[in-house]
Every structure is written in structure tokens, then in C-alpha cells.
N, C-alpha and C positions, 0 to 999 in steps of 0.2 A: 327217965328222960334225962335227968342229970348224969347218970352214969353213961349213957350213950353220947352225950355231948363230950364227956371227959375222954373217952375212947376215940372219938373222932379227932380231937385235938392232938392226942398222942400219935395218931397215924400222920398228921401233918408234920408234927414236930420231929418224930423219929421213924421216918419211913424206912430207914436202913435196917432196922431191927425186923421190921415186918417183912422187908423184901428178903433178908437173909434167911429168915425162918421159911419163907415161902419156897425160895429156891436153894435151900440147903441141900436138897436131894440132887440138884442138878450139878453141883460142883464136883467135878471128877478128878481135879488135881488139887487136893488140899496143899496148903503151904508147908514145906518141909520144916522141921523144928527148928533148923538153924536160922531161917528167915522169918519166923513167926514174929519177931519183934521189930521188923522193918516197917517204916512208913513208905507209903507209895510215892513214887516220883514219876513226873510226866515225860514221857518220851516225845510226844507231839501235843502242842498246846494250840487252842483255837486262835486264829489271826483275824485282824480287821478285814472285813469284806464289803463289797459295794454290790448293791443290786442294779443291774442294768436293765432298764425297761421293766419287763414282767418275769424276768427269769429268777427263780428262787436260788439261794446260795446254801452251801453246805458247810457246817462247821464240824470239825474233827478233833477228837481227844483221845490220847493213847497214853496208858499208864501202866507201870509194874513195880512192885507186885501189887495187884489191886483185884479185889474181889467184887467190887461194885463201882460203877461210874454213873453219875447223873449230871444233866445240864440244868443250870438255873439261869433265866433270862429275865433281866429287869427285876430281880428278887423274887421271882417265882419259879417253882420247880416246873420243868417240862414234863409233860406226862410221859408215862412209861411207853406207851404204844407209839410215841414219835421218835424213840431212840432206835437206832440200828446198831445192834451189838455184835462184835466179832471177838472171839476169845482164842487165845494161842498160848503156847509155852515156849519160853526162851530156851533153845536146846543147850545153850552154854551154861545158864544158871539153873534151869529148871524152874524158874519163877514163872507164874502165870502173867500173861500179857493180856490186857483187855483194851478194845478200841471201841469208841461209841461215836456215832455221826447222827446230826440232826439236820433237818432242812428249815430255812427261815425264808418266808415268802414276804412279798412287797406289802400284802395286806396286813401281816403281823406288824411290820415295821410303821405302816402309816397309822396304826391305832393310837400310837403315842408320839406321832410326828408333831413337833413343835413344842412338846413338854421337856423332853430330854432325849439324849441319844440312846438308841437301842443298843443293849449289849448283853452278851452271854458269857457264862463262866461254868466249867465243869469241876465237879467235886468227885474225888476218887477215895474209896474206902479200902482199908486192909484190916487185919486182925488187931493191928496196934492202934490205928487211928485213921484220920483223914486228912487230905491235902487238896488245896484249892489252886486252880490254874489262874493264869492272867485273864483279865477281861478282853473279850473280843467285841469290838463295836461293829454294829452292822448299820450301814448308810445307804440311802437310795442316791445313786450317782445321777449327775446331770451337768450340763453345760448351757449356759444362756447364750443368746444370739449375739447381743450387742456388746461391743467393747466398752469399757469404762473410760478409756482414753485411747484414741487412734492416733498413728503418727501423721505428722503434717509436713507437706512439701517445703523445700527450702532451696535458696539460691545462695551458694557459699563460694568463696574465693578458693583458689588453688592453695593446698596445704593448710587449709583451716580446718579445725576440729568440728565434727557434725554430731549432734545428739538428736536422735530420733526416739521419742517417748512412745510406750505402749503399755496399757494396762488391760489385761486380758479380761474376758467375761467371767462372772462369777460362777463357780462350778465345784462339784464334789466328785472325785477328788479334785483339788486345785489344778488348773490346766497347766500343762507345760508349754513354753513359748519358744518358737524358732523363727528366724527372719529369713526372707527370701529377697533377692534382687533380681528383678526381670524373670520371675517364676523359678529361678535357681536358688538352691539352698546355700546359705552363708555359713561357712564353718570356720570359726575363729582359730581353730587348731591349724588349718592349712593357710589361713591368710591372717596373720597377727595383726594387721591393720584395723581389723574389726574386733569389738569387745562388746559381750553382752553382760549388762549389769545384773545384780541379784533381783533387782525389781523390774527385770525384763527390757530395759532400755537399751538401744543399739548405739553405740559410740564408734564413729569413724575417726581414727586419731589423726590422720592427715588426708584430706580430701585429695583425691587423684582424678584426673580426667576419666579414667575408667571406671570411677565410682558414680558417674552420672547414670541415673536409671530410676525405675520405679520399684520402691521398697514396701514390702507387705509383712505385716506381724501376723504370724500364725499360731493360734492357740488350740490345743488338743488335750483330750484325756480319753478315759476308756468309753465314754459315751459318744462324743462328737468331735469334729474338727472345724475350727471357725478361722475365717480370714478377714483381716481388716481391710479397709479401702486402701488403695496404693497411694503412697506419697512420693511425689516426683522431687528427686534431688538432682539440681543442676549445678554442676561445678564449673564456674566460669573462670576465664583468665583475662585480667586487666592488661591491656596493652602496654607495651614498653618500647621506648625509642632504641633504634640503633645507634650506633656511634656515627658521628657526622662523616660524611664523605669528604673528600679533599676539595678544596676551593676550585672552581672552574676557571677558565682562562678569562681574562678581562675582556669584556665585550668590545670595548674600543681599541682599535688598532693604535691610535695615537690620542693622547689626551685622557680626559675623564671618561670613565665608563663604570660598568658594574660587573661584579663577579658573585657567584652564588655557590652555595653547597646545600646539600640535602640530606635527609635522614628518613627512615621508614619506620612504622609502627609494627615492627616484626620482631621485637625482642622482649617479650614474646609477642605474636599476633593475637589481638583480642578474640576470644572464643566464647560461644554460648551466651552472648549478651554482655560480655565484659566491656568495661569503659574504654573508649578509644584514648589514645595519648593525647594529653593536653599540651598545647604549644605549637610552635610552628614546625612544619616539615622543611620548609625551605628558608634559608637565611640568605640576605642579600647584603653586600657591602660595596661601597663605593671604592673604586680603584683607579689609579692613573697609570696609564701605559706610556712606557717610555717611547718617544716617537722615533721612528727609523731615520738614521742619518746617512744619507747618501755620500759616498765618497767624492773628493774633489782633488784635482791635480794640483801639484805644486808648480812654481815657476820652472821653465826649462833651465837646465844647467848650460853653462858655457860650452861652446863647441870644443871638441878635443882637437889637439894638433893634427895636421894632415898625416896620415899613415903612409906606409910604403905602398899600399894598394890604392892610393889616391882616394881615400875615404876618411871622412871625419864624423865623429858621433856627439849626441847630446842626449841626456835622459831626464826624466821627471818621475816623481813619486805620488802615490794616491794617499797623501797625508794631510790634505787642507780641505776638509777634514778627512779622517779616516772613516771608512764605513763602519757602522755599529748598529746594534739592535735591529739586524735585519735590512740594513740600507743597501743601496745598490752599489756595486763596484764601479769604479771609474771606466767610462767608455773610452776606447782609443789606445794608441801605442804609448808605451812608457819609454820607448827608445827609438831614435830617429837618426839616420845616417844621410850623408850628403857627399857627393863627388867633389873633389877638390884639386887644384893645380898648385904645384910649388916646384921650388928648384930641386927637391929631392925626388920629384916624379918627372923625369925628362919627357916621357911620352903621354903625359897626361893631356896635352892640348889636343893630340889627335883623337884620344878617346873621347874627349868632352865633345868635339864636334860631331863625331859619329852618333854619340848618344843623343845629342841635342836635335840632330836630324830625324832620328827615329821617334822622338817624342812629338816633333811637329807633325809628322805624318799621322800619328794617332790623333793629335788634336783636330786636325782637319776631317778626318773621316768621322769623328764624334759629332762635330758641328753639322756635318751634312745629314747624319742620320736623325739627330734632333730636329732639323727642319723638316725632313720628310714626315716625321711623326706628328708635328704640329700641323702640317697641311692636311694629313688624313683626318685628324680629329676635328679641324674646322669643317671639313666637308660632311662629316657624320653629323655634327651638330646643326649644320643647316638643314640637312635632310630631315632630322628629327623634329626640328622646329616647324617646318613646312607641313609635315605629316600630321603634327599635333594640332596645328591651326585648322587644317582641312577637316579633321576627324573630332571636332570639339564636341559634336552632338553625342558621339559614342562614348566620350570619356566623362561626361557629366550628366547625371540623371536627376530628375525631380528637382530642378533648381530654376531660378529666373535669370541665370547668367546670360542666356542667349537673348532675352528680350530686354532686360533692365540694365544689365552690367553692374549690378549691385549699387545702385544709386541710392544714397540715404533719403529718407522721407523728412519732409518738414526742415530742410536746411535753413537756417536763419541767415540774415545778411551777413557778409563777412565782416568781422571786426578788424580793427588795426592789427598788424602783425605783432605788435608788443603788448597785446592785451594779456594781463596777468592771470595766472591760474587761480590765484586765490580770490580775485575779484570777479571772475567770469565762472560760474558753476556750469559744467556742461549739461546739456539737455538730455537727461536720462530717459525722458519719455520716448524720445526717438530710438534710444538704444534698445528699449524693450521690444520694439518690432523694428528691427534695424533695416529691413529691406522691404521694398514694395514689389508688387507683381505676383503673378500666380506661381505656384510651385510646378506647374507643368510647362513644358517647352511649347512653342507655337505649334510644332508637329507632334503627333502622337508617336512617342519613341517607344518601342516595344522592348528593346534591349536595355537591361538596367546595369548600372556600374557594378562591377564585380568587387566583391570583398571576401577574401579568405575562401576563394574557390566556390562562391555562392552568389545568388543574386542579391543585390541590396534589398534590405526590407523595407516595406511600405511603411508610411507614417502610422503611429498608434492613434487610438481613439480620443475623443474628448478634447476639443479645442478650447475649453474654458480653463485649463489649467496653466500655470504661470510658466512662461517661457521668456528667458532674457537673452538677447543678442541672437535669436535664431527664428525660423519660420515654421508656421504650423500648416500641415497639409490640408488640402481642401476636402478629401474624403476619409475621415478617421476610421469609419466602421469598417471599411474594406481591409484596411491594413490589419486590423485585429484578427480578422477571420483567416487572412493568409498566414499571419504570424503563428497562430496557435495550431495550424496544420502541419507545421514542421516538427520534426521529432523532439528536438531540444526544448521547444517552446511550448510543448502540449500543456505543461503545468502552469503557464502564465495565466493570472486572472483575467477573465473577460469584462469585469466591470469597468466603467469609465471612471469610477470615483477615485480609484487608487493608482491611476495611471497618468504620466506626463510624457510628452514626446515632442520632437522638433527636428528640424533640419539645421545643420551647423557646417560652416567652412572654417578655414584656418583662424578667423577671429575668435572662434570659441563661443562660449556663453553659459547659461545656466539653466537647468531643469529644476523645478520644485513641486512638491506635493503639499499643497496649503494645509496647514495646522496639523502636520505630522512630525515636522522636525527633519524631514528627509529631503536632501538636495543633492545634485551633482553639478559640480563646477568643472567645465571644459576650458582650460586656460588657452590663451592664444598660442598658436603654433603647435598645439597638441595634435590637430588634425593636419596632415601634410597639405601644403598649398597645392591648388587645383583639384582637391578631394572635397567631396560634399557627402556628409554621413547623415542618415536619419537615425536619431538616437532616442531611446525610450528609458523610462524610470517607473518602476512599479513596486508594489508591496506584495509580497506572497502571504496568504493566510496560513497561520501556524497549523491548523488542523489538516490543511492540504499539503503541507510540506513539513513532514517530520524528520527532524535530525536525529542521527544515531547518537544519543547521549549515554554516558556509562559512568557509573560511580557517582561522584558528587557533582557531575557537571550539570549546568543549567543554561538555558538561553537567556542571553542578556540583552538582546536586541530584536527589532523586527528583522524578517527575512526580506532582503532587498535585492531586486534584479535590475541591472542596467545593461543595455546592450545596443546592437547586436554583438555578442561575443566573437572574438576573432578579428575585429577591425584593428587596422594598424595605428597605433598612437606613437607619437615621438616624444611626448612628455606625459607624465603621470596626471590622471584627472583626480579630483578629490570628492569622495562620497561621503557625506555627512548623515548621520543617523543617531537617534537617541539610544541610551543604553540605561539599565536600572541597577547597576552595580554600585556599591558605596565608594568606588573609585580608590579603595585602600589596597594598592598593588601587593602589599606584603601578605594580605590574606587570600590572594587570589592567584590563579595562573590562567590568564586571558588569552585566548586564541581566536584569530580570524580564520573562519572556515570558508572555502569556496567550493562550489559544486562543479565537478568536472563534466565533460560532454557525456560521459557514461552514465551520469546521475549519482556518483559516489561523492561523499563530502571529504575534503582534504584539508588538513591544517597547512595554511601557507605563512602563518606568522604567529609568534608568540610575543605578547607585549613584554618589554623589557629585555628581549633577546633579539632585536632587530638587527638584520645585516643589511648595510647601506647598498650593497651591490644587488639585493634582491628587488623584484619589480613591485613589492608591497612594502608600505610603511604605514604606522598607525599612530595617531595622537589621541590620547584618552583624556578628556576634560571632565569636569564634575558631573555633567549630564549628556554630553554629546561625544560621539567618536568620529574622528576624522580619518578616513582611509584614503592614502595615496596609492593608486594603482595604475599600472600601465596595460592592464587587461580587463576588459569589461566582463561581467558575468554576475552570478548569484552569490551573495555574501550574507554571513550572520556572524554575530560575536557570541562566543561560548565561554563560560567561565567554570573553572573548577576550584572549589573552596579548598584552601590549605590548611584552614583551622576552622573550629566551630564560631570563631568571631566573624567570619565572612557573612555579609548580610546583603540582601537584595531590598531596593527601594520598592515598596508597594504604594498605590494609591487607593484609598478607600472613597467610593462615592455612594451617597445615599439618596435613593429616589422614593417617590411616593406618587400616587395618582393626583392629576391635577384637579379632578373632580371626583367626589365620592358621595353617592346617594344611598349607601347601605350602611349597616352597622359595622360590618368588617372593614378593616383599613390595613393595607399591606405596605410594609417598609422594606425596599429592596436594598441590600448592601452589596456592592460590587466590590471585588478584590482583584486587583490586576497590576501588572508590571507598570512602573512609573514611566511610560513612554507616551508620546504625544499621539501616536497613530492609534493606540488603544483607547485613549481618552476620547478621541474623535468617533471611534467605532461605537463606543457605549453611549455617547451622546446622541448619535443618529439613530441608534436602536430605541432609546428612551423616548426620543421625539417622536417616533413612529407609534410607540405605545401609549403615548399621551402622557408621560411621566414628567415630573418637575423635580429639580434638584433641591432638596430641602436643607442642605448645609454644604459648606465649602468643601472642596476635596481635602482629604488628609493624607499626610505621608507616615508610612509605617515601615520600620526596618525589620525585614524577616530573616531570622539567622538560620544558618545551617546546623540546628540542633536537633533535628528530627522529630520535633514536637509540632503537634498539629495547631492550626489556627483557630482560636475559639472566640465566639461573639455572643453577647447576651444584652438584653434590655432590662433596665431597672428603673426604680424610682418614678413609676407611673402613678397618677393619682387613682388610687384604688376605687374611689366612690364613682368615678366616671369611665375608667378604662380597666381592661384586664388583658392578659396575654393568653393566647390560645395555644402557645407552645407547651407541650407536655414536659419536655426536659429543661434543665436549668440553663442551657446554652446550647448553641449550635456550633458544629465543628467542620472545618474544611481540612482534609487531609494534607499532610505536609508535601507528599510527592505531587500532588496536584498543582500546588503552588510553585514548588522548587523546579520542576520540570520545565514550566513556561510553555507547555504545549497547548494548554487550554487557555483561550484568550479572555473570556469573560466569566470567571467564577463569581457566583453570587449566592446569597441565602436570603429568604424572605422571612420576615417576622410578621405574623398576623395577629392584629389587635382587634379588640371589640369594644365598642363605646356602648354604654348603657342606653344612650338615647340619640336620635338624629340630631337634636339640638346642641349635643356636645360637639364643639369644633376645636377647642383649644387642647393642644397635646403637649405636654412637658414630660421628657424622659431622658435617661442617660444610656448611652451605648458604650459598652465596655468591650475592648479588643485586647486580647493577650495571647502569647504564645507559651510563656513560662509563667506559672503561678507566681504571683508577686510582682511581675514585670508586665507592664502593658500600658494602654492609654484609655481614657475615657473622654466622651464627647457628650455635651448637653445639648439636647434638642428642644426648641421652644417655638412652635409655629401654629398658624391657624390652618386647618385642613380645608376650609371653604373660602379662604381669602383668594380672590382671582388676581394674580399678578403675573407679570411676564416671567416665564421660567428662566433660570440660569441656562438650562439646557439650550432653549430656543436662542439665547443671545450668544452662546459660543458657537452655535451651528451657523449663525448669520455670518460670523467672521469668516467662514470658509468661502464665501463669494467675494471677499474683499481681496484684491491683488495689490500688494504695496510695491512701489518702485524699488528695484534692487540697485544696491550701489555697486558700480564697476569702475575701475580704473581705466581711463582712456588708453588706447592702444599705443598712441605715440608718446604719451607721458610714461607709460610703463617702459617703453623702449629707451627712453632717454634716462630714466632712473637706473635701469640695468646696466646700460653703458657706463654710467658714472660710478657704480658701486662694485660691479663684478671684478674689476682689477684690484688686486690687493694694494693696499696703501701702507707704507712704512709706519705712519702714525695711528693705524688702525681704523681710519675713517672709510670703511668699505662695508661690505655686506655683513660682516660680523658685527659691527656696531649697530647696524640697522636691525638685525634680529635681537640684540640686547635692548634697544629702546623699545621695541615692539613685544617684549617679553617672550620671545621665541627662542632664547639661546640654548635651551635644553636639547634642541635638535641640531646642533652645529654640525655633527658628523654626517647627518642626513643632507643637509643643505651643501656642505662641501664636496659631497659625492656627485653633485649635479653640475651640468655644463654652465648654468647660469643660476647660481645660488640666489641672487636677488630675485629672480623671476619666481622661484618657488616660495620664497618668503612672502613676496606680494599675493601670491595665490592663496597661501594659507591665512594671511591677514585679511584678505578680501573675503574669504569664506567665513571667518569668525564675525566679521561686520557686514553681514549681508543686508541687514535692514537699518543699521545705524551708522554706517561708515560714511566718511565725506573726505574730500581731497584736503580740506583744511587740517584734518588731523595728520594725514600724510606729510603735508608741507611743514607742519610744526616739527615733525620728527626729523625731517631732512634739514631743517634749520638747525636743530640740536647738534646734527652730526656734522654740520658746516658745508653742506652741499646746497649752495644757493645760486649756481650758475644760471645764466639767463636761458641757456639752452634746455634746462629742465623745466623751468616754471613759466616760460613764455610760449603759449601755444595759442593758435587761433580758434574761435569758436567752431569753425569747420572741422578742425582736427579733433576736437572733443567729441 
């Protein structure tokens, strides 16, 4: 047994001896004697290989001169039967060449997987000795699915360096990495702006607009190919200002005005979410325009001596002053001649007499022609007067002029002629309904007074609205139906709540919509004498009348209609309506829009660039806009923000149920433009819902920053109340608020109390547009306490009609005649405008035939509810106009 064991060990340790003895007979080409002392060297050595899936791999070993070759794998000899042997002789050297191959399967490798790498090595023998080849490692190839680090999307500025990281999945052999942009391979050789680092990260050296796209990291080896999730790279461009344009011409032709210059955010234009330019796009600057100086004639020179042609001459020059800055040239002749007689002209007497006779004949002929023209004109006037007197019924419609002759109501006993204006206040109660009698003539007149090639419109509905110095029709509902049937008026609202109407003559008057801030002043003499107009005033609902708004434009006022359009006015009327801008004109470009007969909206005026010769003018106050217009129609105020500092005034209203019998309790928060008409609408809506106002209205400035408005409720007693809102806050989109097209935006907070006995609620409402900037309001009230709601109190005000202030007609006439004429010391209409703080509209007043009358119209509009004649008399006293003809009027005249 011991001998057998020793023989077995010898076979293991020295297999070559046994193998050489066994196969000695098979060697057909023994080594030549010259090469018998050479050691074998390898022509082919085994290389590292990878097993893909279940496919075996082949290792090859080739050596010369070699008599035997064996493989050893992981320290163990591979069995002889697993070798594939190929013998050959090198024809050049005659040395034997031996090649051996073995196959390695996946199962062989997996037996030692995890302990160490599987390796194989071949050993070659010759008669001189042995030689070992390099080790060849056999590994199982794989590539995992998940990337260890995937690229992340980025937003980068133009020309900025971008780094996209990628750590490929674990694999054998290690995966090769390539990058794709929008499914196209990135080759740093063709585009040197890209660089792939050793650790497979992609670097974009300078981001270009073309580099915007979806980037994918691709890992691959001999087993598989993996793609990462796409990373979106957005290359944005921040906006840059262009250079300032040149200053515009001064807006004033004479005196102080404005000029502006603009620039655009186009250098470069913001792209892909880049920030807009900060600062103003429009700059305004005060300017003073040199007033044009009209030329004036100098004195005539002395007559020249009588010439040989019996003529003498004299001249003058346009030098006192000379025309400058666009002033007019002097009108008339600068050279004058006259016939003369002298001793040097012996026949001058004859010529003079003949010329004088010819001139006398021409004079007589002219006098006769003028007399004939005056006679014909007088005849025509008499015929027109008689025809007008006979056809009075056809020229006046819907009036009481035929029956009552416009006699005032309630005339008080006549006061002494010298009763003073300051001591006798006019009876404005009679002015409110100035005329008595029906609005129908005694006969049923079918033909209406023609206005702009159409029948005069019938009166509008709802006689409960406020009318000053006018008459209300007896059948209002019929007028609304006939008015809405016409093409232009089909969009007029049919409700009586938002409509006022009346009949007016040359004395003018006022229409108001209570609790809306909207009124229409018709000054005296605006309606031609002998004409009677039925005029209406109404509010259009924003959802029914959508204005074409573009860019940063927003609606700043209600859409107001007054009409009928096309009536002839000899003076501008004043339309007053609320607006919700912050009245900071350097942040806004505010335009007045008017709807044409075709239904399109047109810009008729831009604030700050008014032209006094146009039929429109606008005065913007802190909360009110006064529009002077010589044409009735449909108007709206639209603003375009010039910078992100532009802000709209919003009003926040908080309502809750007046009575609550359940555990749930809702708080409604309304967000609307700060105008009285919307406040009235919400109040009426909540009154129908039975709501009550739980806090005073709050004002919030909403900026053009593209941020949404967020609202949240905090600090509730957790033991008694909880919020059922899933999110931390509610959000109203920016565009819904900025467009102004939705009238009553609101959100509801639903709270739940733990018990029906819980009635006290304390919480904090937070409202903000930008994080860190906002307002908070503390609410503390009892939900079961029955009190008169603020809503009902405000709604009750709509039934109260206050007496309107109005300057009596005769007083107005006397003031205008006293101040319209310019005075050397300045005590005229200009000083009146300065005392009434209206001097910034001097150019507009100066363009009117009666500047004083327009100043009084504007002042009367501003002091609709609180004006009195004592204020006006005090201003007149400061000016120095205290003539008895101005201040002394009878009570009948008032």
C-alpha cells in the first residue's frame, strides 16, 4: 500500500515523465541536435476572457520548440482529455510547434466564485526544461441595471459651464460610457465645447442656446447596454436693456410739458425663463417749450417825397416783435403807396379827380349790394322763425315744453334783488327734479326727434336712480326693450340696478349710479338750445364684455356705457369712474379705450400724452378717473405695466354665514379690484346668501411679478377647531387677478368645530404674493352672535339719495364772464385754477372757448356731495373778484 501511494504521488508531481514515456513513440519529429538545448518560448499566450451568459470560452496556448504543453487552472492540472492538441513543424527552423486549447464553462468558474478570480496558465516542456505562460483570468461578464449616479437637469445661464455627473452601473468588464443629446451621440472630437472626464462626467464648457436639450448617459459592455434617465438642460438668457431712444418732443406747445424716451428689453431678449430687465422701460422728464411768438409790425415810416409818377410811399417791418419759434408772420402789407399832387406833377389834379370819381362809383355799388344782402337775410330769418314756431311739436320729443314751459317747482317767494349769495343758499331740492309735468306731450306724437340719423332713444328703466337737473320717463321698462333691440346696444345689461337715465336740455344735469363711484356730468350748454336728449348711464359686466388685452395689460376700471352715441354735444361732458391702479404713472402706461360702432376697441387717449385738440381728456386722481369727452359711448381704462413695481389695488372681503347650525363653518375670502361697483356687487350677492362681513375690508397691493396670490389660516385653537384644508394654503392664479376679467374671485376655508357649543373663533388670515412679503389679519368673533351685518348696512345705503351740489346757472355765467377775459395782473381763470388746485391742466383749459366754465365743471364733479357756494365765494374773494354782479342773485335765479 505504501509503495502504491508513493507511485501515485510521483504521477501527480511528475506527469511529464509519464506522459513522455507514454507518447514517446508518437513523436515523429525529434528535435535536431542544434536545438536540443533550447527552452520553449510561447508564440501565443492565453488572454483574459469573459463568459457571456452561458457560452463557454476557449483558451489557446502555442509554443516552440515544445514537446509537451499542459494547462493548469487555479493551481490544478487540467485533465489530458480536456486538451485539444495540434502539432506542426515550423518550415523555416524545422522546430516542432505545438498548440493546445481548452474550453472553460460557466459552471467551472462559478464553483470558486466569490473566493478568488478563476485563472489558467499553460506550461510548455522541451528536452531542456519548462516554461510558464502568463496567467489568463476567466470572469463571468455582467452589467447591472441601475446607475449609481444619474445626471440631473439644470437651468444655466448663457456661457456658463455645465457639469453633468454620471456613475455607470457596476459591471464586468467595466462599462464604457457615452453621452447623448436628444438621442444623438455627443462626440467631443467634432464639438470641442464638450468634454468627457475620466470618471465619465460630461462638461459643457460654455453653454449655448443650442445646448438646450435632454441629455442621457449610456453605459455598455459586452453583456448589455443601459441608458440613464434624461436630464433636461435649459440654457436661459437674462434680458438686457437696449440703449435709450432719443427724447420725444415736448408734449406742450407752449410752457411746461413732458417728454419721454424708451428702451426695450431686447439686448438680449429674455429666453427660456430668463429674468426680465429690471428698471423702467420708459423715462419721463419735465420740459419747457418755448412759446411761439407771433410777429408784429413796426410803426409806419414817413411818407416819401411825391415822385414824378405822382405817387409817394411808406413802409414798415415785421420786427416788433419778429416771429420766432413757429410764430405767425405779420399779416398785411409792408409797403403802402398813395397818389399825390405837387408842383412837380402839373397834370396830377386831373388824374386825381378822375380816380376819385371811379372810387366813389365803386363805393356806392358796394353799399347797394350790402343792403340787398341784409334784406334777404332778414326775410330768411323771419321765415325760419315762423316755421320753427309752427312745427314745435315735431322738433321736441318726450318733453313737457308744450304743456308747462319748463316752469320750476316749488319756487319760493321772491327775495329782494340784492340778496347775497353767501347768505341765501339755493334750494337744491328743487334742482334735483327741476321740472314738473309729464314727459309726454298732450298729443301722442309718433315721430321722435332725430339724433344722428336715427330716432331718439326712449328712456332707460328704473326711476329710483339718482337724477339731477333732469326728468325721469314715465315708462322705463319699454325703453330698455327697444334700446337692446338695436344692433349697437344688444350688449347693454337689462338689469335696472346698474342703470341710470334721464331727459336733459341745455341746462344740463347729472346721472349717478349709487354706491358705484360712477357718474356723468352734463354741463350747461353741452346740449344745444332747443334740443332735448334722453341720456343713460350703465355698467357693463366684465364677463359679458371682454376687452382684448395683450402682454402686461390689465383692466383698471369698470366698463361704463353712456349714450346714446352719436348725439351732438357742444361741450365735453365729464364721466367719473373708479380705478384700481396705484396712480404711479412712471410704472404704468394707462390708456383710455372706447368701443367703436363695429364693436372693436380703440385707444383714444394715453395718459400723460394728451393732445388738447382731441375730443378726449383724462384726469387721474388717487382712486377716481375723470374723463372729458365730446362723444358718448362705451369706455374703459386699461393699464400696461412698465416695470414689476406696478401694482393694482385689491380689496379683500371676509364673509361667513350669519347663522350656523352644523359643525362645519365656512369663511369666504373675496379678492377683487378696489372699485365701488364690485364692492356693491359682492355685498348684494352675500346679502342674498345670508352672509355677514366678519372683518373690515382690507387693501392689498398686487404687483406685476407673475407670482400667484396665496392665502392661509393659522393660529386656531386646536382644542376647539381644526381646518379641513389638505394643503397648507390656497392659491389664486396670477393671471386671473391681473386680467381683471373675473369680477368676484374668492376661495373658501372650511373649518370644523369639535362641538356645537363652540362659538368663539380666533385665527389669523395670512395673504402674500412673494414669500416674506405679505399681510396678516387677526379674526376674533362669535359665530352665534346675532348682530346687524355690515353687508346689510352698506346695502341700505344704496336706497339713500343725497342732494347733489350744483352751481346755479346764472352764477356760473357771471363767474365765467368775469374770469374768461385775461387780466394783466393774472386775476383771471388761471388764478382760479391755481386756487382750486387744478393748475396742472392749464393747457387743456386754455384750449377751450370758456376756460372758466371747464374749471367749474371739474370742480363741481370733484365736490359732488360736499361742495357749496361758500367755498367758491371764498376762492373768488381771494382772487379779488367781489363785484356785486357775481354774488348778488335772487332766490328765483338760484
